[in-house]
mmCIF file as Biopython writes it, N, C-alpha, C and O atoms, coordinates in Angstrom:
data_model
#
loop_
_atom_site.group_PDB
_atom_site.id
_atom_site.type_symbol
_atom_site.label_atom_id
_atom_site.label_alt_id
_atom_site.label_comp_id
_atom_site.label_asym_id
_atom_site.label_entity_id
_atom_site.label_seq_id
_atom_site.pdbx_PDB_ins_code
_atom_site.Cartn_x
_atom_site.Cartn_y
_atom_site.Cartn_z
_atom_site.occupancy
_atom_site.B_iso_or_equiv
_atom_site.auth_seq_id
_atom_site.auth_asym_id
_atom_site.pdbx_PDB_model_num
ATOM 1   N N  . MET A ? 1  ? -75.856 105.931 -20.576 1.0 0.0 1  A 1 
ATOM 2   C CA . MET A ? 1  ? -74.879 106.345 -21.735 1.0 0.0 1  A 1 
ATOM 3   C C  . MET A ? 1  ? -74.014 105.164 -21.331 1.0 0.0 1  A 1 
ATOM 4   O O  . MET A ? 1  ? -74.028 104.780 -20.161 1.0 0.0 1  A 1 
ATOM 5   N N  . LYS A ? 2  ? -73.182 104.511 -22.349 1.0 0.0 2  A 1 
ATOM 6   C CA . LYS A ? 2  ? -72.040 103.837 -22.108 1.0 0.0 2  A 1 
ATOM 7   C C  . LYS A ? 2  ? -71.266 104.674 -22.420 1.0 0.0 2  A 1 
ATOM 8   O O  . LYS A ? 2  ? -71.623 105.703 -22.994 1.0 0.0 2  A 1 
ATOM 9   N N  . LEU A ? 3  ? -69.866 104.373 -22.066 1.0 0.0 3  A 1 
ATOM 10  C CA . LEU A ? 3  ? -68.793 105.153 -22.333 1.0 0.0 3  A 1 
ATOM 11  C C  . LEU A ? 3  ? -68.507 104.643 -23.706 1.0 0.0 3  A 1 
ATOM 12  O O  . LEU A ? 3  ? -68.302 105.590 -24.465 1.0 0.0 3  A 1 
ATOM 13  N N  . TYR A ? 4  ? -68.429 103.588 -24.240 1.0 0.0 4  A 1 
ATOM 14  C CA . TYR A ? 4  ? -67.881 103.193 -25.631 1.0 0.0 4  A 1 
ATOM 15  C C  . TYR A ? 4  ? -68.994 103.837 -26.576 1.0 0.0 4  A 1 
ATOM 16  O O  . TYR A ? 4  ? -68.626 104.020 -27.737 1.0 0.0 4  A 1 
ATOM 17  N N  . GLU A ? 5  ? -70.110 104.156 -26.302 1.0 0.0 5  A 1 
ATOM 18  C CA . GLU A ? 5  ? -70.882 105.001 -26.740 1.0 0.0 5  A 1 
ATOM 19  C C  . GLU A ? 5  ? -70.725 106.513 -27.148 1.0 0.0 5  A 1 
ATOM 20  O O  . GLU A ? 5  ? -71.061 107.181 -28.125 1.0 0.0 5  A 1 
ATOM 21  N N  . ILE A ? 6  ? -69.976 106.787 -25.805 1.0 0.0 6  A 1 
ATOM 22  C CA . ILE A ? 6  ? -69.600 108.125 -26.037 1.0 0.0 6  A 1 
ATOM 23  C C  . ILE A ? 6  ? -68.308 108.586 -26.827 1.0 0.0 6  A 1 
ATOM 24  O O  . ILE A ? 6  ? -67.909 109.601 -27.396 1.0 0.0 6  A 1 
ATOM 25  N N  . ARG A ? 7  ? -67.849 107.251 -26.550 1.0 0.0 7  A 1 
ATOM 26  C CA . ARG A ? 7  ? -66.185 107.586 -27.174 1.0 0.0 7  A 1 
ATOM 27  C C  . ARG A ? 7  ? -66.641 107.602 -29.091 1.0 0.0 7  A 1 
ATOM 28  O O  . ARG A ? 7  ? -65.842 108.177 -29.830 1.0 0.0 7  A 1 
ATOM 29  N N  . GLU A ? 8  ? -67.441 107.193 -29.488 1.0 0.0 8  A 1 
ATOM 30  C CA . GLU A ? 8  ? -67.902 107.291 -30.845 1.0 0.0 8  A 1 
ATOM 31  C C  . GLU A ? 8  ? -68.134 108.325 -31.153 1.0 0.0 8  A 1 
ATOM 32  O O  . GLU A ? 8  ? -67.784 108.492 -32.322 1.0 0.0 8  A 1 
ATOM 33  N N  . MET A ? 9  ? -68.684 109.422 -30.605 1.0 0.0 9  A 1 
ATOM 34  C CA . MET A ? 9  ? -69.677 110.201 -30.868 1.0 0.0 9  A 1 
ATOM 35  C C  . MET A ? 9  ? -68.411 111.313 -31.306 1.0 0.0 9  A 1 
ATOM 36  O O  . MET A ? 9  ? -67.343 110.896 -30.859 1.0 0.0 9  A 1 
ATOM 37  N N  . LYS A ? 10 ? -68.273 112.498 -31.995 1.0 0.0 10 A 1 
ATOM 38  C CA . LYS A ? 10 ? -67.437 113.426 -32.608 1.0 0.0 10 A 1 
ATOM 39  C C  . LYS A ? 10 ? -67.941 114.394 -31.652 1.0 0.0 10 A 1 
ATOM 40  O O  . LYS A ? 10 ? -69.023 114.412 -31.065 1.0 0.0 10 A 1 
ATOM 41  N N  . ASP A ? 11 ? -66.754 115.365 -31.594 1.0 0.0 11 A 1 
ATOM 42  C CA . ASP A ? 11 ? -66.742 116.591 -30.691 1.0 0.0 11 A 1 
ATOM 43  C C  . ASP A ? 11 ? -67.977 117.154 -30.881 1.0 0.0 11 A 1 
ATOM 44  O O  . ASP A ? 11 ? -68.671 117.251 -29.869 1.0 0.0 11 A 1 
ATOM 45  N N  . GLU A ? 12 ? -68.434 117.553 -31.928 1.0 0.0 12 A 1 
ATOM 46  C CA . GLU A ? 12 ? -69.727 118.386 -32.272 1.0 0.0 12 A 1 
ATOM 47  C C  . GLU A ? 12 ? -71.061 117.479 -31.562 1.0 0.0 12 A 1 
ATOM 48  O O  . GLU A ? 12 ? -71.746 117.963 -30.662 1.0 0.0 12 A 1 
ATOM 49  N N  . GLU A ? 13 ? -71.210 116.586 -31.928 1.0 0.0 13 A 1 
ATOM 50  C CA . GLU A ? 13 ? -71.853 115.912 -31.321 1.0 0.0 13 A 1 
ATOM 51  C C  . GLU A ? 13 ? -72.008 115.819 -29.668 1.0 0.0 13 A 1 
ATOM 52  O O  . GLU A ? 13 ? -73.044 115.916 -29.011 1.0 0.0 13 A 1 
ATOM 53  N N  . LEU A ? 14 ? -70.898 115.640 -29.292 1.0 0.0 14 A 1 
ATOM 54  C CA . LEU A ? 14 ? -70.750 115.551 -27.820 1.0 0.0 14 A 1 
ATOM 55  C C  . LEU A ? 14 ? -71.340 116.936 -27.075 1.0 0.0 14 A 1 
ATOM 56  O O  . LEU A ? 14 ? -72.201 116.961 -26.195 1.0 0.0 14 A 1 
ATOM 57  N N  . LEU A ? 15 ? -70.711 117.964 -27.611 1.0 0.0 15 A 1 
ATOM 58  C CA . LEU A ? 15 ? -71.223 119.415 -27.124 1.0 0.0 15 A 1 
ATOM 59  C C  . LEU A ? 15 ? -72.776 119.452 -27.011 1.0 0.0 15 A 1 
ATOM 60  O O  . LEU A ? 15 ? -73.437 119.817 -26.039 1.0 0.0 15 A 1 
ATOM 61  N N  . LYS A ? 16 ? -73.223 118.985 -28.245 1.0 0.0 16 A 1 
ATOM 62  C CA . LYS A ? 16 ? -74.745 119.134 -28.627 1.0 0.0 16 A 1 
ATOM 63  C C  . LYS A ? 16 ? -75.525 118.089 -27.564 1.0 0.0 16 A 1 
ATOM 64  O O  . LYS A ? 16 ? -76.575 118.433 -27.022 1.0 0.0 16 A 1 
ATOM 65  N N  . ARG A ? 17 ? -75.046 117.077 -27.376 1.0 0.0 17 A 1 
ATOM 66  C CA . ARG A ? 17 ? -75.523 116.025 -26.061 1.0 0.0 17 A 1 
ATOM 67  C C  . ARG A ? 17 ? -75.298 116.672 -24.995 1.0 0.0 17 A 1 
ATOM 68  O O  . ARG A ? 17 ? -76.333 116.927 -24.379 1.0 0.0 17 A 1 
ATOM 69  N N  . ILE A ? 18 ? -74.233 117.092 -24.463 1.0 0.0 18 A 1 
ATOM 70  C CA . ILE A ? 18 ? -74.292 117.811 -23.107 1.0 0.0 18 A 1 
ATOM 71  C C  . ILE A ? 18 ? -74.937 118.724 -22.857 1.0 0.0 18 A 1 
ATOM 72  O O  . ILE A ? 18 ? -75.253 118.958 -21.690 1.0 0.0 18 A 1 
ATOM 73  N N  . GLN A ? 19 ? -75.392 119.650 -24.073 1.0 0.0 19 A 1 
ATOM 74  C CA . GLN A ? 19 ? -76.411 120.619 -23.707 1.0 0.0 19 A 1 
ATOM 75  C C  . GLN A ? 19 ? -77.469 120.281 -23.682 1.0 0.0 19 A 1 
ATOM 76  O O  . GLN A ? 19 ? -78.005 120.742 -22.674 1.0 0.0 19 A 1 
ATOM 77  N N  . GLU A ? 20 ? -78.385 119.467 -24.479 1.0 0.0 20 A 1 
ATOM 78  C CA . GLU A ? 20 ? -79.444 118.401 -24.151 1.0 0.0 20 A 1 
ATOM 79  C C  . GLU A ? 20 ? -79.438 117.935 -22.571 1.0 0.0 20 A 1 
ATOM 80  O O  . GLU A ? 20 ? -80.452 117.957 -21.873 1.0 0.0 20 A 1 
ATOM 81  N N  . GLU A ? 21 ? -78.314 117.566 -22.175 1.0 0.0 21 A 1 
ATOM 82  C CA . GLU A ? 21 ? -78.585 116.671 -21.100 1.0 0.0 21 A 1 
ATOM 83  C C  . GLU A ? 21 ? -78.906 117.545 -19.800 1.0 0.0 21 A 1 
ATOM 84  O O  . GLU A ? 21 ? -79.665 117.368 -18.847 1.0 0.0 21 A 1 
ATOM 85  N N  . LYS A ? 22 ? -77.715 118.900 -20.274 1.0 0.0 22 A 1 
ATOM 86  C CA . LYS A ? 22 ? -78.100 119.679 -19.040 1.0 0.0 22 A 1 
ATOM 87  C C  . LYS A ? 22 ? -79.515 120.518 -19.130 1.0 0.0 22 A 1 
ATOM 88  O O  . LYS A ? 22 ? -80.065 120.860 -18.083 1.0 0.0 22 A 1 
ATOM 89  N N  . ASP A ? 23 ? -79.999 120.788 -20.210 1.0 0.0 23 A 1 
ATOM 90  C CA . ASP A ? 23 ? -81.357 121.277 -20.424 1.0 0.0 23 A 1 
ATOM 91  C C  . ASP A ? 23 ? -82.460 120.222 -19.769 1.0 0.0 23 A 1 
ATOM 92  O O  . ASP A ? 23 ? -83.438 120.632 -19.144 1.0 0.0 23 A 1 
ATOM 93  N N  . ASN A ? 24 ? -82.142 118.592 -20.021 1.0 0.0 24 A 1 
ATOM 94  C CA . ASN A ? 24 ? -82.816 117.664 -19.258 1.0 0.0 24 A 1 
ATOM 95  C C  . ASN A ? 24 ? -82.720 117.601 -17.844 1.0 0.0 24 A 1 
ATOM 96  O O  . ASN A ? 24 ? -83.667 117.272 -17.129 1.0 0.0 24 A 1 
ATOM 97  N N  . LEU A ? 25 ? -81.645 117.895 -17.447 1.0 0.0 25 A 1 
ATOM 98  C CA . LEU A ? 25 ? -81.316 118.047 -15.803 1.0 0.0 25 A 1 
ATOM 99  C C  . LEU A ? 25 ? -81.986 119.113 -15.273 1.0 0.0 25 A 1 
ATOM 100 O O  . LEU A ? 25 ? -82.477 118.930 -14.159 1.0 0.0 25 A 1 
ATOM 101 N N  . VAL A ? 26 ? -82.142 120.256 -15.825 1.0 0.0 26 A 1 
ATOM 102 C CA . VAL A ? 26 ? -82.928 121.448 -15.286 1.0 0.0 26 A 1 
ATOM 103 C C  . VAL A ? 26 ? -84.292 121.227 -15.043 1.0 0.0 26 A 1 
ATOM 104 O O  . VAL A ? 26 ? -84.994 121.618 -14.110 1.0 0.0 26 A 1 
ATOM 105 N N  . ASP A ? 27 ? -84.665 120.276 -16.402 1.0 0.0 27 A 1 
ATOM 106 C CA . ASP A ? 27 ? -86.540 119.816 -16.073 1.0 0.0 27 A 1 
ATOM 107 C C  . ASP A ? 27 ? -86.777 118.905 -15.113 1.0 0.0 27 A 1 
ATOM 108 O O  . ASP A ? 27 ? -87.748 119.040 -14.369 1.0 0.0 27 A 1 
ATOM 109 N N  . LEU A ? 28 ? -85.738 117.631 -14.977 1.0 0.0 28 A 1 
ATOM 110 C CA . LEU A ? 28 ? -85.766 116.925 -13.852 1.0 0.0 28 A 1 
ATOM 111 C C  . LEU A ? 28 ? -85.821 117.458 -12.669 1.0 0.0 28 A 1 
ATOM 112 O O  . LEU A ? 28 ? -86.811 117.208 -11.982 1.0 0.0 28 A 1 
ATOM 113 N N  . ARG A ? 29 ? -84.701 118.377 -12.113 1.0 0.0 29 A 1 
ATOM 114 C CA . ARG A ? 29 ? -84.794 119.205 -10.956 1.0 0.0 29 A 1 
ATOM 115 C C  . ARG A ? 29 ? -86.483 119.806 -10.594 1.0 0.0 29 A 1 
ATOM 116 O O  . ARG A ? 29 ? -87.193 119.802 -9.588  1.0 0.0 29 A 1 
ATOM 117 N N  . PHE A ? 30 ? -86.603 120.195 -11.717 1.0 0.0 30 A 1 
ATOM 118 C CA . PHE A ? 30 ? -87.754 121.029 -11.441 1.0 0.0 30 A 1 
ATOM 119 C C  . PHE A ? 30 ? -89.211 120.179 -11.149 1.0 0.0 30 A 1 
ATOM 120 O O  . PHE A ? 30 ? -90.095 120.447 -10.336 1.0 0.0 30 A 1 
ATOM 121 N N  . GLN A ? 31 ? -89.127 119.123 -12.063 1.0 0.0 31 A 1 
ATOM 122 C CA . GLN A ? 31 ? -90.256 118.030 -11.585 1.0 0.0 31 A 1 
ATOM 123 C C  . GLN A ? 31 ? -90.081 117.221 -10.167 1.0 0.0 31 A 1 
ATOM 124 O O  . GLN A ? 31 ? -91.024 116.760 -9.523  1.0 0.0 31 A 1 
ATOM 125 N N  . HIS A ? 32 ? -88.787 117.143 -9.828  1.0 0.0 32 A 1 
ATOM 126 C CA . HIS A ? 32 ? -88.522 116.573 -8.650  1.0 0.0 32 A 1 
ATOM 127 C C  . HIS A ? 32 ? -89.091 117.538 -7.374  1.0 0.0 32 A 1 
ATOM 128 O O  . HIS A ? 32 ? -89.806 117.105 -6.470  1.0 0.0 32 A 1 
ATOM 129 N N  . ALA A ? 33 ? -88.581 119.054 -7.507  1.0 0.0 33 A 1 
ATOM 130 C CA . ALA A ? 33 ? -89.088 120.121 -6.476  1.0 0.0 33 A 1 
ATOM 131 C C  . ALA A ? 33 ? -90.362 120.266 -6.507  1.0 0.0 33 A 1 
ATOM 132 O O  . ALA A ? 33 ? -90.831 120.854 -5.532  1.0 0.0 33 A 1 
ATOM 133 N N  . LEU A ? 34 ? -91.389 119.783 -7.640  1.0 0.0 34 A 1 
ATOM 134 C CA . LEU A ? 34 ? -92.673 119.643 -7.829  1.0 0.0 34 A 1 
ATOM 135 C C  . LEU A ? 34 ? -93.314 118.519 -7.291  1.0 0.0 34 A 1 
ATOM 136 O O  . LEU A ? 34 ? -94.454 118.528 -6.827  1.0 0.0 34 A 1 
ATOM 137 N N  . LYS A ? 35 ? -92.547 117.526 -7.362  1.0 0.0 35 A 1 
ATOM 138 C CA . LYS A ? 35 ? -92.989 116.224 -6.362  1.0 0.0 35 A 1 
ATOM 139 C C  . LYS A ? 35 ? -93.464 115.198 -7.693  1.0 0.0 35 A 1 
ATOM 140 O O  . LYS A ? 35 ? -94.229 114.273 -7.418  1.0 0.0 35 A 1 
ATOM 141 N N  . ASN A ? 36 ? -92.952 115.389 -9.304  1.0 0.0 36 A 1 
ATOM 142 C CA . ASN A ? 36 ? -93.675 114.891 -9.984  1.0 0.0 36 A 1 
ATOM 143 C C  . ASN A ? 36 ? -92.976 114.339 -10.815 1.0 0.0 36 A 1 
ATOM 144 O O  . ASN A ? 36 ? -93.298 114.181 -11.993 1.0 0.0 36 A 1 
ATOM 145 N N  . LEU A ? 37 ? -91.576 113.855 -10.124 1.0 0.0 37 A 1 
ATOM 146 C CA . LEU A ? 37 ? -90.528 113.046 -10.847 1.0 0.0 37 A 1 
ATOM 147 C C  . LEU A ? 37 ? -90.607 111.653 -9.887  1.0 0.0 37 A 1 
ATOM 148 O O  . LEU A ? 37 ? -90.352 111.607 -8.684  1.0 0.0 37 A 1 
ATOM 149 N N  . THR A ? 38 ? -90.956 110.729 -10.600 1.0 0.0 38 A 1 
ATOM 150 C CA . THR A ? 38 ? -91.204 109.196 -10.245 1.0 0.0 38 A 1 
ATOM 151 C C  . THR A ? 38 ? -89.899 108.491 -10.245 1.0 0.0 38 A 1 
ATOM 152 O O  . THR A ? 38 ? -89.818 107.848 -9.198  1.0 0.0 38 A 1 
ATOM 153 N N  . ASN A ? 39 ? -89.016 108.368 -10.863 1.0 0.0 39 A 1 
ATOM 154 C CA . ASN A ? 39 ? -88.070 107.838 -10.760 1.0 0.0 39 A 1 
ATOM 155 C C  . ASN A ? 39 ? -86.640 109.116 -10.530 1.0 0.0 39 A 1 
ATOM 156 O O  . ASN A ? 39 ? -86.248 109.871 -11.420 1.0 0.0 39 A 1 
ATOM 157 N N  . THR A ? 40 ? -86.095 109.047 -9.136  1.0 0.0 40 A 1 
ATOM 158 C CA . THR A ? 40 ? -85.277 109.961 -8.756  1.0 0.0 40 A 1 
ATOM 159 C C  . THR A ? 40 ? -83.951 109.675 -9.394  1.0 0.0 40 A 1 
ATOM 160 O O  . THR A ? 40 ? -83.158 110.587 -9.625  1.0 0.0 40 A 1 
ATOM 161 N N  . ALA A ? 41 ? -83.688 108.367 -9.693  1.0 0.0 41 A 1 
ATOM 162 C CA . ALA A ? 41 ? -82.677 107.673 -10.164 1.0 0.0 41 A 1 
ATOM 163 C C  . ALA A ? 41 ? -81.915 108.686 -11.390 1.0 0.0 41 A 1 
ATOM 164 O O  . ALA A ? 41 ? -80.732 109.000 -11.516 1.0 0.0 41 A 1 
ATOM 165 N N  . LYS A ? 42 ? -83.141 109.046 -12.225 1.0 0.0 42 A 1 
ATOM 166 C CA . LYS A ? 42 ? -82.538 109.753 -13.271 1.0 0.0 42 A 1 
ATOM 167 C C  . LYS A ? 42 ? -81.707 111.139 -13.154 1.0 0.0 42 A 1 
ATOM 168 O O  . LYS A ? 42 ? -80.866 111.569 -13.943 1.0 0.0 42 A 1 
ATOM 169 N N  . LEU A ? 43 ? -82.119 111.649 -12.094 1.0 0.0 43 A 1 
ATOM 170 C CA . LEU A ? 43 ? -81.078 112.913 -11.586 1.0 0.0 43 A 1 
ATOM 171 C C  . LEU A ? 43 ? -79.813 112.186 -11.480 1.0 0.0 43 A 1 
ATOM 172 O O  . LEU A ? 43 ? -79.045 112.524 -12.381 1.0 0.0 43 A 1 
ATOM 173 N N  . SER A ? 44 ? -79.304 111.254 -10.643 1.0 0.0 44 A 1 
ATOM 174 C CA . SER A ? 44 ? -77.641 110.986 -10.710 1.0 0.0 44 A 1 
ATOM 175 C C  . SER A ? 44 ? -77.354 110.542 -12.153 1.0 0.0 44 A 1 
ATOM 176 O O  . SER A ? 44 ? -76.358 110.970 -12.736 1.0 0.0 44 A 1 
ATOM 177 N N  . GLN A ? 45 ? -78.266 109.635 -12.773 1.0 0.0 45 A 1 
ATOM 178 C CA . GLN A ? 45 ? -77.903 109.223 -14.279 1.0 0.0 45 A 1 
ATOM 179 C C  . GLN A ? 45 ? -77.413 110.595 -15.134 1.0 0.0 45 A 1 
ATOM 180 O O  . GLN A ? 45 ? -76.410 110.604 -15.849 1.0 0.0 45 A 1 
ATOM 181 N N  . THR A ? 46 ? -78.187 111.600 -14.956 1.0 0.0 46 A 1 
ATOM 182 C CA . THR A ? 46 ? -77.909 111.988 -15.974 1.0 0.0 46 A 1 
ATOM 183 C C  . THR A ? 46 ? -76.637 112.988 -15.996 1.0 0.0 46 A 1 
ATOM 184 O O  . THR A ? 46 ? -75.954 113.401 -16.933 1.0 0.0 46 A 1 
ATOM 185 N N  . LYS A ? 47 ? -76.572 113.268 -14.309 1.0 0.0 47 A 1 
ATOM 186 C CA . LYS A ? 47 ? -75.282 114.083 -14.230 1.0 0.0 47 A 1 
ATOM 187 C C  . LYS A ? 47 ? -74.125 113.399 -14.493 1.0 0.0 47 A 1 
ATOM 188 O O  . LYS A ? 47 ? -73.130 113.830 -15.076 1.0 0.0 47 A 1 
ATOM 189 N N  . LYS A ? 48 ? -74.372 111.930 -13.872 1.0 0.0 48 A 1 
ATOM 190 C CA . LYS A ? 48 ? -73.094 111.022 -14.205 1.0 0.0 48 A 1 
ATOM 191 C C  . LYS A ? 48 ? -72.619 110.966 -16.150 1.0 0.0 48 A 1 
ATOM 192 O O  . LYS A ? 48 ? -71.523 110.999 -16.710 1.0 0.0 48 A 1 
ATOM 193 N N  . ASP A ? 49 ? -73.807 110.886 -16.598 1.0 0.0 49 A 1 
ATOM 194 C CA . ASP A ? 49 ? -73.522 111.095 -18.067 1.0 0.0 49 A 1 
ATOM 195 C C  . ASP A ? 49 ? -73.095 112.183 -18.679 1.0 0.0 49 A 1 
ATOM 196 O O  . ASP A ? 49 ? -72.317 112.177 -19.633 1.0 0.0 49 A 1 
ATOM 197 N N  . ILE A ? 50 ? -73.635 113.270 -18.106 1.0 0.0 50 A 1 
ATOM 198 C CA . ILE A ? 50 ? -72.842 114.470 -18.209 1.0 0.0 50 A 1 
ATOM 199 C C  . ILE A ? 50 ? -71.142 114.477 -18.036 1.0 0.0 50 A 1 
ATOM 200 O O  . ILE A ? 50 ? -70.386 114.705 -18.981 1.0 0.0 50 A 1 
ATOM 201 N N  . ALA A ? 51 ? -70.758 114.228 -16.852 1.0 0.0 51 A 1 
ATOM 202 C CA . ALA A ? 51 ? -69.363 114.214 -16.425 1.0 0.0 51 A 1 
ATOM 203 C C  . ALA A ? 51 ? -68.750 112.914 -17.333 1.0 0.0 51 A 1 
ATOM 204 O O  . ALA A ? 51 ? -67.550 112.754 -17.551 1.0 0.0 51 A 1 
ATOM 205 N N  . ARG A ? 52 ? -69.595 112.219 -17.707 1.0 0.0 52 A 1 
ATOM 206 C CA . ARG A ? 52 ? -68.763 111.069 -18.607 1.0 0.0 52 A 1 
ATOM 207 C C  . ARG A ? 52 ? -68.526 111.753 -19.997 1.0 0.0 52 A 1 
ATOM 208 O O  . ARG A ? 52 ? -67.479 111.380 -20.526 1.0 0.0 52 A 1 
ATOM 209 N N  . MET A ? 53 ? -69.272 112.689 -20.729 1.0 0.0 53 A 1 
ATOM 210 C CA . MET A ? 53 ? -69.172 113.311 -21.648 1.0 0.0 53 A 1 
ATOM 211 C C  . MET A ? 53 ? -67.924 114.064 -21.648 1.0 0.0 53 A 1 
ATOM 212 O O  . MET A ? 53 ? -66.952 114.024 -22.402 1.0 0.0 53 A 1 
ATOM 213 N N  . LEU A ? 54 ? -68.218 114.826 -20.518 1.0 0.0 54 A 1 
ATOM 214 C CA . LEU A ? 54 ? -67.074 116.143 -20.466 1.0 0.0 54 A 1 
ATOM 215 C C  . LEU A ? 54 ? -65.605 115.502 -19.934 1.0 0.0 54 A 1 
ATOM 216 O O  . LEU A ? 54 ? -64.562 116.144 -19.804 1.0 0.0 54 A 1 
ATOM 217 N N  . THR A ? 55 ? -65.778 114.243 -19.695 1.0 0.0 55 A 1 
ATOM 218 C CA . THR A ? 55 ? -64.377 113.636 -19.242 1.0 0.0 55 A 1 
ATOM 219 C C  . THR A ? 55 ? -63.743 113.447 -20.624 1.0 0.0 55 A 1 
ATOM 220 O O  . THR A ? 55 ? -62.623 113.853 -20.934 1.0 0.0 55 A 1 
ATOM 221 N N  . VAL A ? 56 ? -64.560 112.809 -21.385 1.0 0.0 56 A 1 
ATOM 222 C CA . VAL A ? 56 ? -63.985 112.368 -22.938 1.0 0.0 56 A 1 
ATOM 223 C C  . VAL A ? 56 ? -63.859 113.628 -23.631 1.0 0.0 56 A 1 
ATOM 224 O O  . VAL A ? 56 ? -63.443 113.306 -24.744 1.0 0.0 56 A 1 
ATOM 225 N N  . LEU A ? 57 ? -63.969 114.706 -23.600 1.0 0.0 57 A 1 
ATOM 226 C CA . LEU A ? 57 ? -63.943 115.940 -24.197 1.0 0.0 57 A 1 
ATOM 227 C C  . LEU A ? 57 ? -62.631 116.153 -23.765 1.0 0.0 57 A 1 
ATOM 228 O O  . LEU A ? 57 ? -61.737 116.530 -24.522 1.0 0.0 57 A 1 
ATOM 229 N N  . LYS A ? 58 ? -62.484 115.926 -22.580 1.0 0.0 58 A 1 
ATOM 230 C CA . LYS A ? 58 ? -61.253 116.647 -21.903 1.0 0.0 58 A 1 
ATOM 231 C C  . LYS A ? 58 ? -59.694 115.522 -22.089 1.0 0.0 58 A 1 
ATOM 232 O O  . LYS A ? 58 ? -58.487 115.717 -21.953 1.0 0.0 58 A 1 
ATOM 233 N N  . GLU A ? 59 ? -60.432 114.499 -22.408 1.0 0.0 59 A 1 
ATOM 234 C CA . GLU A ? 59 ? -59.146 113.755 -22.678 1.0 0.0 59 A 1 
ATOM 235 C C  . GLU A ? 59 ? -59.003 113.610 -23.983 1.0 0.0 59 A 1 
ATOM 236 O O  . GLU A ? 59 ? -58.070 112.865 -24.285 1.0 0.0 59 A 1 
ATOM 237 N N  . ARG A ? 60 ? -59.582 114.047 -24.837 1.0 0.0 60 A 1 
ATOM 238 C CA . ARG A ? 60 ? -59.222 114.443 -26.270 1.0 0.0 60 A 1 
ATOM 239 C C  . ARG A ? 60 ? -58.641 115.525 -26.374 1.0 0.0 60 A 1 
ATOM 240 O O  . ARG A ? 60 ? -57.570 115.560 -26.979 1.0 0.0 60 A 1 
ATOM 241 N N  . LYS A ? 61 ? -59.112 116.518 -25.895 1.0 0.0 61 A 1 
ATOM 242 C CA . LYS A ? 61 ? -58.324 117.928 -25.642 1.0 0.0 61 A 1 
ATOM 243 C C  . LYS A ? 61 ? -56.870 117.852 -25.210 1.0 0.0 61 A 1 
ATOM 244 O O  . LYS A ? 61 ? -56.085 118.631 -25.753 1.0 0.0 61 A 1 
ATOM 245 N N  . LEU A ? 62 ? -56.422 117.002 -24.294 1.0 0.0 62 A 1 
ATOM 246 C CA . LEU A ? 62 ? -55.158 116.746 -23.790 1.0 0.0 62 A 1 
ATOM 247 C C  . LEU A ? 62 ? -54.470 115.870 -24.939 1.0 0.0 62 A 1 
ATOM 248 O O  . LEU A ? 62 ? -53.312 116.032 -25.324 1.0 0.0 62 A 1 
ATOM 249 N N  . LYS A ? 63 ? -55.226 115.069 -25.347 1.0 0.0 63 A 1 
ATOM 250 C CA . LYS A ? 63 ? -54.346 114.233 -26.143 1.0 0.0 63 A 1 
ATOM 251 C C  . LYS A ? 63 ? -53.845 114.891 -27.605 1.0 0.0 63 A 1 
ATOM 252 O O  . LYS A ? 63 ? -52.868 114.517 -28.253 1.0 0.0 63 A 1 
ATOM 253 N N  . VAL A ? 64 ? -54.750 115.941 -27.939 1.0 0.0 64 A 1 
ATOM 254 C CA . VAL A ? 64 ? -54.468 117.030 -28.960 1.0 0.0 64 A 1 
ATOM 255 C C  . VAL A ? 64 ? -53.212 117.923 -28.773 1.0 0.0 64 A 1 
ATOM 256 O O  . VAL A ? 64 ? -52.399 118.371 -29.580 1.0 0.0 64 A 1 
ATOM 257 N N  . SER A ? 65 ? -53.328 118.016 -27.526 1.0 0.0 65 A 1 
ATOM 258 C CA . SER A ? 65 ? -52.208 119.269 -27.047 1.0 0.0 65 A 1 
ATOM 259 C C  . SER A ? 65 ? -50.877 118.372 -26.691 1.0 0.0 65 A 1 
ATOM 260 O O  . SER A ? 65 ? -49.809 118.946 -26.904 1.0 0.0 65 A 1 
ATOM 261 N N  . ALA A ? 66 ? -50.827 117.331 -26.289 1.0 0.0 66 A 1 
ATOM 262 C CA . ALA A ? 66 ? -49.889 116.493 -26.066 1.0 0.0 66 A 1 
ATOM 263 C C  . ALA A ? 66 ? -48.893 115.742 -27.376 1.0 0.0 66 A 1 
ATOM 264 O O  . ALA A ? 66 ? -47.779 115.238 -27.237 1.0 0.0 66 A 1 
ATOM 265 N N  . ASP A ? 67 ? -49.621 115.852 -28.518 1.0 0.0 67 A 1 
ATOM 266 C CA . ASP A ? 67 ? -49.000 115.721 -29.817 1.0 0.0 67 A 1 
ATOM 267 C C  . ASP A ? 67 ? -48.539 116.545 -30.679 1.0 0.0 67 A 1 
ATOM 268 O O  . ASP A ? 67 ? -48.054 116.130 -31.731 1.0 0.0 67 A 1 
#
């Protein structure tokens, strides 16, 4: 997911999407442990997407508190 796509989302959407991605990450880790995961790059990509979304949320909260 691109950063501009994340920035266009509302806070509620971001929180929902973060939870979905965390659930997806658990599934990916489970598949990886069972040797069923063919594309292991999805693990790192999912973690990075979660981090980007959390960063955007943090930036918004800091901006609101600074105002």
